[in-house]
PAZAPA-4460 file (N, C-alpha, C; in steps of 0.05 Angstrom, whole numbers, plus 32768, in hexadecimal, padded with zeros to 4 digits):
% residues 306
    n_x    n_y    n_z   ca_x   ca_y   ca_z    c_x    c_y    c_z   seq   type   mol
   8011   7FE8   8000   8000   8000   8000   8011   8019   8000     1      M     A
   800B   802C   7FEF   8019   8045   7FEE   800B   8058   8001     2      S     A
   801B   8065   8014   8010   8077   8028   8013   8094   801E     3      I     A
   7FFC   80A2   801D   7FFC   80BE   8016   7FEA   80CD   8029     4      Q     A
   7FF2   80E6   8031   7FE2   80F5   8045   7FE8   8112   8041     5      W     A
   7FD4   8121   8038   7FD8   813E   8033   7FBE   814D   803A     6      F     A
   7FB8   8151   8054   7FA0   815F   805B   7F9E   817A   804F     7      P     A
   7F85   8183   804B   7F81   819C   803C   7F8E   81B5   8046     8      G     A
   7F91   81B7   8061   7F9C   81D0   806C   7FBA   81D2   8065     9      H     A
   7FC7   81BC   805D   7FE4   81BD   8058   7FEA   81CC   803E    10      M     A
   7FD9   81CC   802B   7FDD   81DC   8012   7FDE   81F9   8019    11      A     A
   7FCB   8202   802A   7FCA   821E   8032   7FE3   8225   8043    12      S     A
   7FEB   8212   8054   8003   8216   8065   801C   821A   8054    13      A     A
   801E   820B   803E   8035   820E   802D   8036   8229   8020    14      R     A
   801F   8233   8017   801E   824D   800A   8026   8263   801E    15      K     A
   801B   8262   8037   8022   8276   804B   803F   8275   8053    16      K     A
   804A   825D   8054   8066   825A   805B   8078   8266   8046    17      A     A
   8071   8262   802D   8080   826D   8017   8080   828B   8017    18      A     A
   8069   8297   801E   8067   82B4   8020   8078   82BE   8037    19      E     A
   8076   82B1   804E   8085   82BA   8066   80A3   82B7   8063    20      A     A
   80AC   82A4   8053   80C9   829F   8051   80D7   82B6   8044    21      M     A
   80C9   82C6   8035   80D6   82DE   8029   80E1   82F1   803F    22      A     A
   80D6   82F0   8057   80DE   8302   806C   80EB   82F5   8083    23      A     A
   80F7   82DD   807F   8106   82D0   8095   8123   82CC   808C    24      I     A
   8134   82C6   80A0   8151   82C3   809B   815A   82A7   809C    25      D     A
   814F   8297   80AD   8158   827B   80B0   8140   8268   80B2    26      V     A
   8141   8253   80A4   812C   823E   80A6   8136   8229   80BA    27      V     A
   8126   8224   80CF   812C   820E   80E2   811A   81F7   80D9    28      I     A
   8127   81E2   80CD   8117   81CB   80C5   811A   81B5   80DA    29      E     A
   8104   81AD   80E6   8104   8198   80FA   80FD   817E   80ED    30      V     A
   810E   816A   80F1   8109   814F   80E6   810A   813B   80FD    31      T     A
   8101   8123   80F8   8103   810D   810B   811E   8100   8108    32      D     A
   812E   8100   811D   8149   80F5   811B   8149   80D7   8114    33      A     A
   8133   80C9   8118   8132   80AD   8112   812E   80A8   80F4    34      R     A
   8125   80BC   80E5   8121   80BA   80C8   8124   80D6   80BC    35      L     A
   813C   80E1   80BD   8140   80FD   80B7   8139   8104   809A    36      P     A
   813F   80F3   8087   813A   80FA   806B   811D   80F4   8064    37      E     A
   8112   80DE   806E   80F6   80D7   8068   80E4   80EC   8075    38      A     A
   80ED   80F9   808B   80DC   810D   8098   80E3   8129   8090    39      S     A
   80F2   812C   807A   80F9   8147   8070   80E8   814D   8057    40      S     A
   80D7   8161   805A   80C5   8168   8044   80D4   8176   802D    41      N     A
   80D4   816A   8015   80E3   8176   7FFF   80D9   8192   7FF8    42      P     A
   80C0   8198   7FFE   80B6   81B3   7FF9   80C4   81C8   8009    43      M     A
   80CD   81C1   8022   80DB   81D4   8032   80F6   81DB   8026    44      I     A
   8104   81C7   801C   811D   81CC   800F   811A   81DD   7FF6    45      S     A
   8105   81D8   7FE7   80FF   81E7   7FCE   80FA   8205   7FD5    46      E     A
   80EA   8209   7FEA   80E3   8225   7FF2   80FB   8234   7FFB    47      L     A
   810B   8228   800C   8122   8237   8017   8138   823B   8002    48      R     A
   813B   8228   7FF0   814F   822C   7FDB   8146   8242   7FC7    49      R     A
   812C   8244   7FC2   8122   8259   7FB1   8128   8274   7FBD    50      F     A
   8126   8276   7FD8   812C   8290   7FE5   8149   8292   7FEE    51      R     A
   8158   827D   7FE9   8175   827C   7FF1   8178   8280   800F    52      N     A
   8168   8271   801F   8169   8273   803C   8179   825C   8047    53      R     A
   818A   8261   805B   8199   824B   8068   8186   823B   807A    54      P     A
   818F   8222   8080   817E   8210   808F   818C   8205   80A7    55      C     A
   8180   8207   80BE   8188   81F9   80D6   8177   81E0   80D7    56      L     A
   8183   81C9   80D1   8174   81B0   80D0   8177   81A2   80EB    57      K     A
   8161   81A1   80FA   8161   8195   8115   8157   8178   8113    58      L     A
   8168   8166   811B   8161   814A   811D   8156   8146   8139    59      L     A
   813C   814A   813B   812E   8149   8155   8129   812C   815D    60      N     A
   8123   8128   8177   811E   810E   8182   8137   80FD   8180    61      K     A
   814F   810A   8181   8168   80FC   817F   816C   80E8   8196    62      A     A
   815E   80ED   81AD   8160   80DB   81C3   8152   80C0   81BE    63      D     A
   8142   80BF   81A9   8134   80A6   81A1   8143   8098   818A    64      L     A
   8156   80A6   817D   8162   809B   8165   817D   808D   816B    65      A     A
   8185   807C   8159   819F   806E   815A   81B5   8083   8157    66      D     A
   81C6   8086   816C   81DB   809B   816B   81ED   8099   8152    67      P     A
   81F5   8081   814A   8207   807E   8134   81F9   8087   811A    68      A     A
   81E0   8081   8117   81D1   808A   80FF   81CE   80A8   80FF    69      A     A
   81C9   80B4   8116   81C7   80D1   8118   81E1   80DF   8111    70      T     A
   81F7   80D4   811A   8211   80E0   8112   8215   80DF   80F4    71      R     A
   820D   80C9   80E8   8210   80C6   80CB   81FF   80DB   80BC    72      A     A
   81E7   80DF   80C6   81D5   80F2   80BA   81DF   810F   80BD    73      W     A
   81EA   8116   80D4   81F5   8131   80D7   820D   8135   80C4    74      M     A
   821E   8121   80C1   8234   8124   80AD   8228   8128   8091    75      D     A
   8213   8119   808B   8206   811B   8071   81FC   8137   806C    76      F     A
   81ED   8142   807F   81E0   815D   807B   81F5   8173   807D    77      Y     A
   8208   8171   808E   821C   8186   8091   822E   8189   8079    78      N     A
   822E   8177   8067   823C   817A   804E   822C   8189   8039    79      R     A
   8213   818F   803F   8202   819D   802C   8205   81BC   802F    80      Q     A
   8205   81CB   8019   8209   81E8   801C   81F1   81F5   8029    81      P     A
   81F7   8208   803B   81E2   8217   8048   81D3   8208   805D    82      G     A
   81DD   81F1   8066   81CF   81E0   8079   81E2   81DB   8091    83      V     A
   81D7   81DE   80A9   81E4   81D6   80C1   81D2   81C3   80D0    84      K     A
   81DB   81AA   80D5   81CB   8196   80E2   81D3   8192   80FF    85      A     A
   81C0   8190   8110   81C5   818C   812D   81B0   8178   8138    86      V     A
   81B9   8166   8148   81A7   8152   8155   819E   815E   8170    87      A     A
   8184   815D   8175   817A   8168   818E   8162   8157   8198    88      I     A
   815A   815C   81B1   8140   8154   81BB   8132   816E   81C3    89      S     A
   811D   8175   81B6   8110   818E   81BB   8104   818F   81D8    90      A     A
   8101   8178   81E4   80F7   8177   8200   810D   817F   8214    91      K     A
   8126   8180   820A   813C   8187   821B   8141   81A5   8218    92      N     A
   813D   81B4   822E   813F   81D1   822D   815A   81DB   8223    93      A     A
   816F   81CE   822C   818A   81D6   8223   818E   81D2   8205    94      S     A
   8183   81BD   81FA   8185   81B9   81DD   8176   81CF   81CE    95      D     A
   815E   81D5   81D7   814E   81EA   81CA   815C   8205   81CC    96      A     A
   8169   820A   81E2   8175   8224   81E7   818C   822A   81D3    97      A     A
   8197   8215   81C7   81AD   8219   81B4   81A4   8224   8199    98      R     A
   818B   8222   8193   8181   8227   8178   8185   8244   816F    99      V     A
   817F   8258   817E   8183   8274   8174   81A0   827A   816D   100      P     A
   81B3   8271   817E   81CF   8276   8177   81D7   8268   815E   101      A     A
   81CD   8250   815A   81D3   8241   8141   81C8   8250   8129   102      L     A
   81B0   825B   812C   81A4   826A   8116   81B5   8284   8110   103      C     A
   81BF   8290   8125   81CF   82A8   8120   81E8   82A2   8111   104      R     A
   81F3   828A   8115   820B   8282   8105   8204   8280   80E7   105      Q     A
   81EB   8279   80E1   81E3   8277   80C5   81DB   8291   80B9   106      L     A
   81D6   82A5   80C9   81CE   82C0   80BF   81DE   82D5   80CD   107      A     A
   81F8   82D6   80C9   820A   82EA   80D7   8203   8307   80D0   108      P     A
   81F6   830B   80B9   81EE   8327   80B2   81D9   8332   80C5   109      H     A
   81CC   8320   80D4   81B7   8328   80E7   81C1   8329   8104   110      R     A
   81DB   832A   8107   81E7   8329   8122   81F4   8344   8129   111      D     A
   81EA   835A   811E   81F6   8374   8123   81E6   8384   8137   112      D     A
   81D1   8379   8143   81C2   8386   8158   81AD   839A   814D   113      G     A
   81AB   839E   8133   8198   83B1   8128   8181   83A3   8119   114      T     A
   8186   838B   810F   8171   837D   8100   816A   8363   810F   115      K     A
   8150   835E   8112   8148   8345   8121   814F   832C   8110   116      P     A
   8156   8317   811E   815A   82FD   8111   813E   82F0   810F   117      L     A
   8137   82EA   80F6   811C   82E0   80F1   811E   82C2   80E9   118      R     A
   8113   82B1   80FA   8115   8294   80F6   80F9   8288   80F1   119      M     A
   80F9   8273   80E2   80E0   8265   80DC   80E3   8247   80E1   120      M     A
   80D2   823B   80F1   80D2   821E   80F7   80C0   8210   80E3   121      I     A
   80CB   81FC   80D5   80BC   81ED   80C1   80C1   81CF   80C5   122      M     A
   80B0   81BF   80BA   80B3   81A2   80BC   8099   8194   80B7   123      G     A
   809A   817A   80B6   8082   816A   80B2   8073   8167   80CD   124      I     A
   805B   815C   80CD   804D   8159   80E7   805B   8146   80FA   125      P     A
   8058   814D   8114   805F   813C   812A   807D   8136   812C   126      N     A
   808E   8149   8124   80AB   8146   8128   80B5   8156   813F   127      V     A
   80A3   8166   814C   80AB   8175   8164   80AE   8193   8160   128      G     A
   80A3   819E   814B   80A5   81BB   8147   8098   81CB   815E   129      K     A
   8081   81C3   8166   8073   81D2   817B   8081   81CF   8196   130      S     A
   808C   81B7   819C   809C   81B4   81B4   80B4   81C6   81B4   131      T     A
   80C2   81C8   819D   80D9   81DA   819B   80D0   81F7   819E   132      L     A
   80BA   81FF   8191   80B0   821A   8193   80AB   8222   81B0   133      M     A
   809D   8210   81BF   8097   8216   81DB   80B1   8217   81EC   134      N     A
   80C4   8206   81E6   80DD   8206   81F5   80ED   8220   81F0   135      A     A
   80ED   8229   81D7   80FC   8242   81D1   80EF   825A   81DE   136      L     A
   80D5   825B   81DF   80C7   8272   81EA   80C3   826F   8208   137      L     A
   80C9   8257   8213   80C6   8251   8230   80AA   8256   823A   138      K     A
   8097   8251   8228   807B   8251   8230   806B   8242   821A   139      R     A
   8053   823A   8221   8043   822A   820E   8034   823D   81FB   140      K     A
   803D   823E   81E2   8030   824E   81CE   8026   823D   81B7   141      V     A
   802F   8224   81B6   8028   8212   81A0   801D   81F8   81AC   142      A     A
   8007   81EF   81A2   7FFB   81D6   81AC   800C   81BE   81A5   143      K     A
   8011   81AD   81B8   8021   8195   81B5   8010   817C   81B8   144      V     A
   8014   8168   81A6   8005   814F   81A9   8012   8139   8199   145      G     A
   800E   8121   81A2   8019   810A   8194   8007   8102   817D   146      D     A
   7FFF   8115   816D   7FEF   8110   8155   7FFA   8123   8140   147      E     A
   7FFA   811A   8126   8003   812C   8111   7FEF   8142   810B   148      P     A
   7FFB   8158   8102   7FEA   8170   80F9   7FDB   817D   8110   149      A     A
   7FE8   817F   8128   7FDC   818D   813E   7FDC   81AB   8139   150      V     A
   7FF2   81B6   812F   7FF4   81D3   8128   7FE9   81D7   810C   151      T     A
   7FD6   81EA   810A   7FC9   81EF   80F0   7FCB   820C   80E7   152      K     A
   7FD8   821D   80F7   7FD9   8239   80F0   7FF6   8244   80F5   153      H     A
   7FFE   8256   80E3   8018   8262   80E5   8017   8279   80F9   154      Q     A
   802C   827C   8109   802D   8293   811C   804A   829C   811F   155      Q     A
   804E   82B6   8123   8069   82C2   8127   8069   82CF   8142   156      T     A
   807E   82C9   8152   8081   82D3   816D   809C   82DE   8172   157      L     A
   809F   82F1   8185   80B9   82FB   818D   80C7   82E6   819F   158      D     A
   80DF   82E0   8198   80EF   82CD   81A8   8101   82DA   81BD   159      L     A
   8102   82F4   81BC   8114   8303   81CE   811F   831B   81BE   160      G     A
   8131   832A   81CA   813C   8341   81BC   8149   8339   81A2   161      P     A
   813E   8345   818D   814A   8342   8172   8146   8327   8165   162      G     A
   8130   8319   816D   812B   82FF   8162   810D   82FA   815F   163      M     A
   8104   82F0   8148   80E8   82E8   8144   80E8   82CB   813A   164      T     A
   80D2   82BD   8140   80D0   82A1   8139   80B4   829C   812E   165      L     A
   80B4   8291   8116   809A   828A   8108   8097   826C   8109   166      T     A
   8080   8263   8114   807A   8247   8116   8066   8240   80FF   167      D     A
   806B   822B   80F1   8059   8223   80DB   804C   8208   80E0   168      T     A
   8035   8203   80D5   8028   81E8   80D8   803A   81D3   80CB   169      P     A
   8037   81BB   80D5   8045   81A4   80C8   803B   81A0   80AC   170      G     A
   804E   819E   809A   8046   819C   807D   8051   8182   8071   171      M     A
   803F   8171   8067   8047   815B   8056   8049   8165   803A   172      M     A
   8051   8154   8027   8052   815B   800B   803E   814A   7FFC   173      W     A
   8034   8154   7FE5   801E   8147   7FD8   8022   8129   7FD0   174      P     A
   803A   8121   7FCA   803F   8105   7FC2   8059   80FB   7FCE   175      K     A
   8057   80E6   7FDD   806F   80D8   7FE8   807B   80C6   7FD2   176      I     A
   8093   80CC   7FCA   809E   80BE   7FB2   80A5   80A1   7FB8   177      D     A
   80AE   809B   7FD0   80B7   8080   7FD6   80A6   8073   7FEC   178      Y     A
   809A   805C   7FE6   8088   8050   7FF9   8095   804C   8015   179      D     A
   80AE   8043   8017   80BA   8040   8032   80B9   805A   8043   180      P     A
   80BB   8071   8036   80B9   808A   8044   809E   808D   8052   181      D     A
   8089   8085   8043   806E   8087   804E   806B   8075   8067   182      G     A
   8077   805D   8065   8075   804B   807C   8086   8055   8094   183      Y     A
   809D   8060   808E   80AD   806B   80A4   809F   8082   80B2   184      M     A
   8092   8093   80A2   8084   80AA   80AD   806C   80A1   80BD   185      L     A
   805E   808C   80B3   8047   8082   80C1   804F   8075   80DB   186      A     A
   8065   8066   80DB   806F   8059   80F3   8076   806D   8108   187      A     A
   8080   8084   80FF   8089   8099   8112   8073   80AD   8118   188      S     A
   805B   80A7   810F   8043   80B7   8115   8043   80D3   8109   189      H     A
   804F   80D6   80F2   804E   80EF   80E3   8036   80F0   80D0   190      A     A
   8029   80D9   80CD   8012   80D7   80BB   7FFA   80CD   80CB   191      I     A
   7FE3   80D8   80C6   7FCB   80D1   80D5   7FC3   80B4   80D1   192      G     A
   7FB8   80A8   80E5   7FB1   808B   80E4   7F9C   8086   80D0   193      R     A
   7F8C   809A   80C9   7F77   8095   80B5   7F82   808F   8099   194      N     A
   7F9C   8094   8095   7FA8   8090   807B   7FB8   8076   8079   195      A     A
   7FB9   8067   808F   7FCA   804F   808F   7FBC   8037   809B   196      V     A
   7FC7   8020   8096   7FBE   8007   80A3   7FD4   7FFF   80B7   197      I     A
   7FCD   8000   80D0   7FE1   7FFC   80E6   7FF1   7FE3   80E3   198      D     A
   7FE4   7FCD   80DC   7FF2   7FB3   80D9   8008   7FB5   80C4   199      E     A
   8002   7FC2   80AE   8016   7FC4   8098   802D   7FD5   80A1   200      E     A
   8028   7FEB   80AF   803D   7FFD   80B9   804E   7FEE   80CE   201      V     A
   8041   7FE0   80E0   8050   7FD1   80F4   8061   7FBB   80E8   202      A     A
   8057   7FAE   80D3   8066   7F99   80C5   807F   7FA5   80B8   203      A     A
   807C   7FBD   80AC   8093   7FCB   80A1   80A7   7FD2   80B6   204      F     A
   809E   7FDD   80CC   80B0   7FE4   80E2   80BD   7FCB   80ED   205      L     A
   80AE   7FB6   80F1   80B9   7F9D   80FB   80CF   7F92   80EA   206      G     A
   80CC   7F95   80CF   80E1   7F8B   80BD   80FB   7F9A   80C2   207      G     A
   80FA   7FB4   80C5   8112   7FC4   80CA   811E   7FBC   80E5   208      I     A
   810E   7FB9   80FA   8118   7FB3   8114   8125   7F97   8115   209      L     A
   8119   7F84   8107   8125   7F69   8105   8140   7F6A   80F7   210      L     A
   8142   7F7A   80E3   815B   7F7B   80D3   8171   7F8A   80E2   211      A     A
   816A   7FA0   80F1   817F   7FB1   80FC   8180   7FB1   811B   212      R     A
   816A   7FAA   8128   816A   7FAC   8146   815E   7F94   8153   213      Y     A
   8166   7F7B   814B   815A   7F63   8156   815F   7F61   8174   214      P     A
   8176   7F6A   817E   817C   7F68   819B   8169   7F79   81AB   215      A     A
   8161   7F91   81A0   814E   7FA2   81AF   8133   7F95   81B0   216      L     A
   812B   7F87   819A   8111   7F79   819A   8111   7F62   81AE   217      L     A
   8127   7F54   81AF   8129   7F3D   81C1   8127   7F47   81DE   218      A     A
   8134   7F5D   81E4   8133   7F68   8200   8118   7F73   8207   219      A     A
   810B   7F80   81F5   80F2   7F8D   81FB   80DB   7F78   81FE   220      R     A
   80DA   7F65   81EB   80C3   7F53   81EA   80C9   7F37   81F4   221      Y     A
   80E2   7F32   81FC   80EB   7F18   8206   80E4   7F02   81F2   222      R     A
   80EE   7F06   81DA   80EA   7EF3   81C4   8105   7EEE   81B7   223      I     A
   8106   7ED9   81A6   811D   7ED4   8195   8116   7EDB   8178   224      D     A
   8120   7EF3   816F   8118   7EFC   8155   8129   7EF1   813E   225      P     A
   813C   7EDF   8144   814F   7ED7   8130   8144   7ECA   8118   226      S     A
   812D   7EBC   811B   8121   7EAE   8104   8106   7EB9   80FC   227      S     A
   8100   7ED1   8105   80E6   7EDD   8101   80E5   7EEF   80E8   228      M     A
   80CD   7EF0   80DC   80C8   7F06   80C9   80B5   7F19   80D7   229      D     A
   80AC   7F2E   80C9   809C   7F43   80D6   8082   7F38   80E0   230      A     A
   8075   7F26   80D1   805C   7F1A   80DA   8060   7F0A   80F3   231      Q     A
   8075   7EFA   80F4   807A   7EEA   810C   8080   7EFC   8124   232      A     A
   808D   7F12   811F   8093   7F25   8135   8079   7F30   8141   233      L     A
   8067   7F38   8130   804D   7F43   813B   803E   7F2D   814A   234      L     A
   803F   7F15   8140   8031   7EFF   814D   803E   7EFA   8169   235      E     A
   8059   7EFB   8169   8067   7EF6   8183   8060   7F0C   8197   236      A     A
   805F   7F25   818E   8058   7F3B   81A0   803B   7F38   81AA   237      I     A
   802A   7F2F   8197   800E   7F2B   819F   800B   7F16   81B4   238      G     A
   801A   7F00   81B1   8019   7EEB   81C6   8024   7EF4   81E0   239      R     A
   803B   7F02   81DF   8047   7F0C   81F8   8036   7F20   8207   240      R     A
   8027   7F31   81F8   8017   7F46   8204   7FFA   7F3E   8208   241      R     A
   7FF3   7F25   8202   7FD8   7F1D   8205   7FC4   7F2A   81F3   242      G     A
   7FCC   7F2F   81DA   7FBA   7F3C   81C7   7FA9   7F27   81B9   243      C     A
   7F92   7F21   81C6   7F81   7F0B   81BD   7F66   7F16   81B5   244      L     A
   7F59   7F08   81A2   7F3E   7F0D   819B   7F2D   7EF6   81A5   245      V     A
   7F13   7EF9   81A4   7F01   7EE4   81AD   7F06   7ECB   819E   246      R     A
   7F09   7EB5   81AC   7F10   7E9C   81A0   7F2D   7E95   81A3   247      G     A
   7F3D   7EA8   81AD   7F59   7EA2   81B2   7F6C   7EA9   819C   248      G     A
   7F62   7EB4   8186   7F74   7EBD   8171   7F83   7ED6   8178   249      G     A
   7F98   7EDC   8169   7FA9   7EF4   816E   7F9D   7F0D   8162   250      L     A
   7F9D   7F22   8172   7F95   7F3D   8168   7FAD   7F4B   815E   251      D     A
   7FB3   7F48   8144   7FCB   7F53   8138   7FCA   7F71   8136   252      L     A
   7FB2   7F7D   8134   7FB0   7F9A   8134   7FBA   7FA5   814E   253      E     A
   7FB2   7F99   8164   7FBA   7FA2   817F   7FD8   7F9E   8182   254      K     A
   7FE3   7F87   8179   8000   7F82   817B   800F   7F97   816A   255      A     A
   8004   7F9E   8153   8010   7FB2   8142   8012   7FCD   8150   256      S     A
   7FFD   7FD5   815D   7FFC   7FEE   816B   8010   7FEE   8182   257      L     A
   8014   7FD7   818F   8027   7FD6   81A5   8043   7FDB   819A   258      I     A
   804A   7FCD   8184   8065   7FD1   8178   8069   7FEE   816F   259      L     A
   8055   7FFA   8162   8057   8015   8158   805A   8029   8170   260      L     A
   804A   8025   8184   804C   8038   819B   8066   8035   81AA   261      Q     A
   806F   801C   81AD   8089   8018   81BA   80A0   8025   81AB   262      D     A
   809F   8023   8191   80B3   8031   8180   80B1   804F   8184   263      Y     A
   8099   805A   8182   8095   8077   8184   809E   8082   819F   264      R     A
   8099   8072   81B4   80A0   807B   81CF   80BE   8077   81D5   265      D     A
   80CC   8068   81C5   80E8   8063   81C9   80EE   804D   81DD   266      G     A
   80DA   803D   81E5   80DE   8029   81FA   80EC   8010   81EF   267      V     A
   80EC   800C   81D5   80FB   7FF5   81CA   8119   7FFB   81CB   268      I     A
   8120   8014   81C7   813C   801C   81C7   8140   8033   81B3   269      G     A
   8159   803B   81B0   815F   8051   819D   8161   8045   8181   270      R     A
   814F   804E   8170   814B   8041   8156   814A   8056   8140   271      I     A
   8158   8051   812A   8155   8062   8112   814B   8051   80FB   272      S     A
   8138   805B   80EC   812C   804B   80D7   813C   804E   80BD   273      L     A
   814E   8061   80BB   815D   8065   80A2   8178   8071   80A9   274      E     A
   818C   806B   8098   81A6   8077   8099   81AB   8082   807D   275      T     A
   81BF   8093   8079   81C5   809C   805E   81CA   8085   804B   276      P     A
   81D7   8070   8054   81DD   8059   8043   81C4   8049   803D   277      E     A
   81B4   8044   8051   819B   8034   804C   8188   8043   803A   278      S     A
   8188   805E   803D   8176   806E   802C   817F   806D   800F   279      R     A
   8199   8070   800B   81A4   806F   7FEF   819E   8054   7FE3   280      A     A
   81A1   803F   7FF2   819B   8024   7FE8   817E   8021   7FE1   281      A     A
   816C   802B   7FF3   8150   802A   7FEE   8148   8038   7FD4   282      M     A
   8152   8050   7FD1   814B   8060   7FB9   8156   8052   7FA0   283      I     A
   816E   8048   7FA1   817A   803B   7F8A   8169   8022   7F82   284      A     A
   8160   8013   7F96   8150   7FFB   7F91   8135   8003   7F84   285      R     A
   8128   8016   7F8F   810D   801E   7F85   8110   802A   7F69   286      I     A
   8124   803B   7F64   8127   8046   7F4A   812E   8031   7F35   287      E     A
   813E   801D   7F3D   8144   8007   7F2A   812B   7FF7   7F24   288      A     A
   811A   7FF2   7F38   8101   7FE4   7F34   80EE   7FF4   7F21   289      E     A
   80EE   800E   7F25   80DD   801F   7F14   80E7   801F   7EF7   290      R     A
   8102   8020   7EF4   810D   8020   7ED9   8107   8006   7ECB   291      A     A
   8109   7FF0   7EDB   8104   7FD5   7ECF   80E6   7FD3   7EC7   292      E     A
   80D5   7FDD   7ED8   80B8   7FDC   7ED2   80B2   7FED   7EBA   293      A     A
   80BE   8005   7EB8   80BA   8016   7EA1   80C3   8009   7E87   294      A     A
   80DA   7FFC   7E89   80E5   7FEE   7E71   80D3   7FD7   7E69   295      A     A
   80C8   7FC9   7E7D   80B6   7FB2   7E77   809D   7FBD   7E6B   296      T     A
   8092   7FD2   7E76   8079   7FDE   7E6B   807D   7FE8   7E4F   297      D     A
   8094   7FF5   7E4B   809A   7FFF   7E30   809D   7FE9   7E1C   298      G     A
   80AA   7FD3   7E24   80AD   7FBD   7E12   8093   7FB0   7E0B   299      G     A
   8081   7FAE   7E1F   8067   7FA2   7E1B   8056   7FB4   7E08   300      A     A
   8058   7FCE   7E0C   804A   7FE0   7DFB   8053   7FDE   7DDE   301      A     A
   806E   7FDB   7DDA   8079   7FD9   7DBF   806F   7FC0   7DB1   302      G     A
   806D   7FAA   7DC0   8064   7F91   7DB5   8047   7F93   7DAC   303      E     A
   8037   7FA1   7DBD   801A   7FA4   7DB5   8018   7FB4   7D9C   304      E     A
   8028   7FC9   7D99   8026   7FDA   7D81   802E   7FCB   7D68   305      E     A
   8043   7FB9   7D6B   804C   7FAA   7D53   8038   7F94   7D4C   306      S     A
***
């Protein structure tokens, strides 16, 4: 199943963000450190490049991510022009407090005491933008919730002497190009449940965990994952947690939700769903499959015409 999710208010949010970007100095893009590229909206990159704005890319929820993968992603992003990548946890006050100074480094022309530093927070839903906004302002000005698309309106506030901060709604993009990205986003709760099938998302997540973090699964669920596939993993979790339906059968939907929530809460351990290397391999595989399918379709069309 291909996962797509683009609520109507997001088209309006994109237009307003594009207009506001003309009057800001630094884009603060918040991503999920567990899936930094899958959770990076390509529209944000397009908008800031059009305006030639530097980007402070925050890999948020770094306390939930695999530290080695996070270091690899920071190296990856810090090689890009106009980008500075930093791993943070927005719930940590000291991490949030670093953000204005990092932005000033990207906009030194605004550090003369006469012009305010104008920053804009952008990102997809549920990556922690509102948590960061509240931490920076040291008061609750943005609604926070473990549901995507909580923030629906743009607002600009004073951050202190010589600094303003614009908060934007979480914005998805109209079409997710690679199916694994949709599943990673759904597993991380950046996509509403109405657009996904929980068992399919949990099976995708389980496949990654079995391949990369079997020891964490064994410790969390007291199972031997060495010979399991994703279906067997969900069944094992269901048996361990007593997920039963009338008649004694397994409730795999309930088992799926347990796995998904445990991952989201970080109780399985520090997990990253992608690395620069795994992402490059994923894209190469999908593009090769598409090219092969296009060649096959083209050949079949040619045979029909002849």
